[in-house]
C-alpha positions, 0 to 999 in steps of 0.5 A: 095028266094035263088040266083042263085049266091050262089051256084056259090060262094060256089063252088067256095070256096070249090074249093080253097085249104084253107078255108079263113072262112066258110061260106059267110064271107068266100066267101065275102074274096073270092070275094074281092080278086077277085076284083068282088065288084058286088058279096060283095055288095050282100053277104051282102045284104044276111048277112043282110037278114039273121040277120034280119029273125034271129031277126024276129024269135027269137021274 
């Protein structure tokens, strides 16, 4: 399930002149700079979900 906030965050990250890092970690940094703790929690949850999926796929 892809959350609707991911495309918005990716667009915001693309609009930055300097990419802090790539992917969700970069989005976490952008959200922290903006003071958006809810977004940070959502990004971390998405990273955890993807890690869990990767572990299941490796089995």
